[in-house]
C-alpha positions, 0 to 999 in steps of 0.5 A: 183710378178710372180702371178701378171703377170700371173694373167695380162695375164689371164685378157688379154686373157679373153679380147681378147678372148671376144673382137676378138671373138665378131667381126667376129659374129657381121659382120656376123649379120649384113650381114644376117640382111641386105640381109634378108632386101633386099630379103624381099624388093624385094619379100615381098610375101615370107618374112615369110619364109625369117624371119624364115631362118634369125633366124635360120642363126642368132642363128647359128652365135651367137653360136660362140660368145657364145663359146667365152664368155663361153672361157673368163668365164672359163678363168676368174673363173679357172685361175683368 
């Protein structure tokens, strides 16, 4: 009985880590894409530079979601 509570806590913790850890990067990626599109519309001659900078920023933002995914996997496979 006690083991099932611990296993349920691990599953809930993994779900919360993945769910809460994905909200911030999703909002950040949306804002980055929005501002990049606005900048490309205002300055079409520099769209190549803006696109490269946007991709670099998106990759940096995505790393926090990947870290949350790794923590969730560790919780599931090590303690679950």
